[in-house]
C-alpha positions in Angstrom: 0.0 0.0 0.0 2.9 2.4 0.7 4.1 2.1 -2.8 0.6 2.7 -4.2 0.1 5.8 -2.1 3.5 7.2 -3.2 2.4 6.6 -6.8 -0.9 8.3 -6.2 0.9 11.3 -4.7 3.0 11.5 -7.8 0.0 11.2 -10.2 -2.2 13.7 -8.3 0.1 16.1 -6.6 -2.6 18.2 -5.1 -4.7 15.4 -3.4 -4.5 15.3 0.3 -5.7 11.7 0.9 -2.7 9.9 -0.5 -0.1 11.5 1.8 -2.6 11.2 4.8 -3.0 7.5 4.2 0.8 7.1 3.6 1.4 8.8 7.0 -0.8 6.2 8.7 1.2 3.4 7.1 4.5 5.0 8.2 3.2 5.3 11.8 2.4 1.6 11.7 5.9 0.9 10.5 7.4 3.0 13.2 8.7 5.7 10.8 7.4 8.7 12.8 9.7 11.2 11.1 8.4 10.1 7.7 4.8 10.3 9.0 5.5 13.8 10.2 6.6 14.8 6.7 3.5 13.1 5.1 1.1 14.8 7.5 2.7 18.1 6.9 2.3 17.5 3.1 -1.3 16.7 3.7 -1.8 19.9 5.6 0.0 21.8 2.9 -2.4 20.4 0.4 -5.5 21.0 2.6 -4.9 23.3 5.7 -8.3 22.5 7.0 -7.7 18.7 7.2 -8.7 18.3 10.8 -7.5 14.7 11.3 -4.1 15.5 9.8 -3.6 18.2 12.4 -4.7 15.9 15.2 -2.6 13.0 14.0 0.4 15.2 13.6 -0.1 16.5 17.1 -0.3 12.9 18.4 3.0 12.1 16.7 4.7 15.2 18.2 3.6 13.9 21.7 5.3 10.6 21.0 8.4 12.5 19.8 8.5 14.7 22.9 8.0 17.9 21.0 5.3 19.2 23.2 5.1 22.8 21.8 4.5 21.5 18.3 2.0 18.9 19.7 0.1 21.6 21.5 0.0 23.8 18.3 -1.2 21.0 16.1 -3.8 19.7 18.5 -5.1 23.3 19.2 -5.4 23.8 15.4 -7.4 20.6 15.0 -9.8 21.8 17.8 -10.0 25.2 16.3 -11.2 23.6 13.0 -13.5 21.1 14.8 -14.2 21.4 18.5 -15.5 17.8 18.5 -12.3 16.1 17.1 -11.9 13.1 19.4 -8.4 12.4 18.1 -7.3 15.9 19.1 -8.9 15.7 22.6 -7.2 12.3 23.0 -3.9 13.8 22.0 -4.3 16.7 24.5 -5.0 14.1 27.2 -1.8 12.3 26.4 0.1 15.7 26.4 -1.4 16.6 29.8 -0.5 13.1 31.1 3.1 13.5 30.0 3.2 16.8 32.0 1.9 14.9 35.0 -1.5 16.8 34.9 -3.6 13.7 35.5 -6.8 15.6 36.4 -6.6 17.7 33.2 -5.8 14.6 31.2 -8.9 12.9 32.5 -11.0 15.9 31.5 -9.5 15.8 27.9 -10.1 12.0 27.7 -13.7 12.6 28.8 -14.1 15.2 26.0 -12.8 12.7 23.5 -15.2 10.0 24.7 -18.1 12.5 24.4 -16.9 13.4 20.9 -16.6 9.7 19.8 -18.0 7.0 22.1 -16.7 4.3 19.8 -13.0 5.4 20.1 -11.4 2.4 22.0 -8.0 4.0 22.6 -9.5 6.9 24.5 -11.2 4.5 27.0 -7.9 2.7 27.4 -6.1 6.1 28.1 -8.9 7.2 30.5 -8.5 3.9 32.3 -4.8 4.4 32.8 -5.4 7.9 34.2 -8.2 6.7 36.5 -5.9 4.0 37.8 -3.2 6.6 38.5 -5.8 8.8 40.3 -7.0 5.8 42.4 -10.4 5.7 40.7 -10.4 1.9 40.5 -14.1 1.5 39.5 -13.8 4.1 36.8 -10.6 2.5 35.5 -12.1 -0.9 35.4 -15.2 0.5 33.5 -13.0 2.2 31.0 -10.7 -0.8 30.4 -13.8 -3.0 30.0 -15.2 -0.6 27.4 -11.9 -0.5 25.5 -11.9 -4.3 25.4 -15.5 -4.4 24.3 -14.7 -2.2 21.4 -11.5 -4.0 20.5 -11.7 -7.5 22.1 -8.5 -8.7 20.3 -6.3 -5.8 21.4 -3.4 -7.4 23.4 -2.3 -4.1 24.9 -5.7 -3.3 26.3 -6.1 -6.9 27.7 -2.7 -7.0 29.2 -3.0 -3.7 31.1 -6.5 -4.5 32.2 -5.2 -7.8 33.6 -2.3 -6.0 35.3 -4.7 -3.8 37.2 -7.6 -6.2 37.8 -6.6 -9.8 37.5 -4.0 -12.3 38.7 -4.4 -14.1 35.4 -1.5 -12.6 33.4 -0.2 -14.2 30.2 2.7 -16.4 31.3 5.8 -17.7 29.5 6.5 -21.4 29.4 8.6 -20.9 32.5 5.6 -19.5 34.4 6.9 -15.8 34.3 4.6 -12.9 33.4 4.9 -12.1 29.7 4.2 -8.7 28.2 2.5 -9.0 24.8 4.5 -7.8 21.8 1.8 -5.2 20.9 2.2 -3.7 24.3 5.9 -3.5 24.1 5.7 -1.8 20.6 
């Protein structure tokens, strides 16, 4: 698919969807710098592409460039106040700053904007657990798992908090799923 999106970008140099989709593939491959360039190209082609601003902000959070993350996420919310991806990114940014109560508020806004966004329930559950809100954390992890029942990362962390039934290696030691490590 990466090759086809690059070819589409060459054939239609003004279309914003090919670089946006290429960026998503690059994120999945772990090429965050390449994804930044592709999202920037998307925004250059369409400055009002809300999800590109939000996704770019999310990557900047991962890269530790919090000023750029804040600017990209704020731009996404300026374009669409109900952008769940941007609220989720702001929650992650607040969490990185140690502002857990603020992060919880941002994750709540993301849930209100998109009640089917599994990752935000997972993030809200982690924050709730850190704030000692065990019942809320459990409810959020359960919702994340209900939306994505095969997500190893969600299942593992939920088990860490709420079960003694962790995945074990053949030697009987706790094993962290590959998806969680990634």
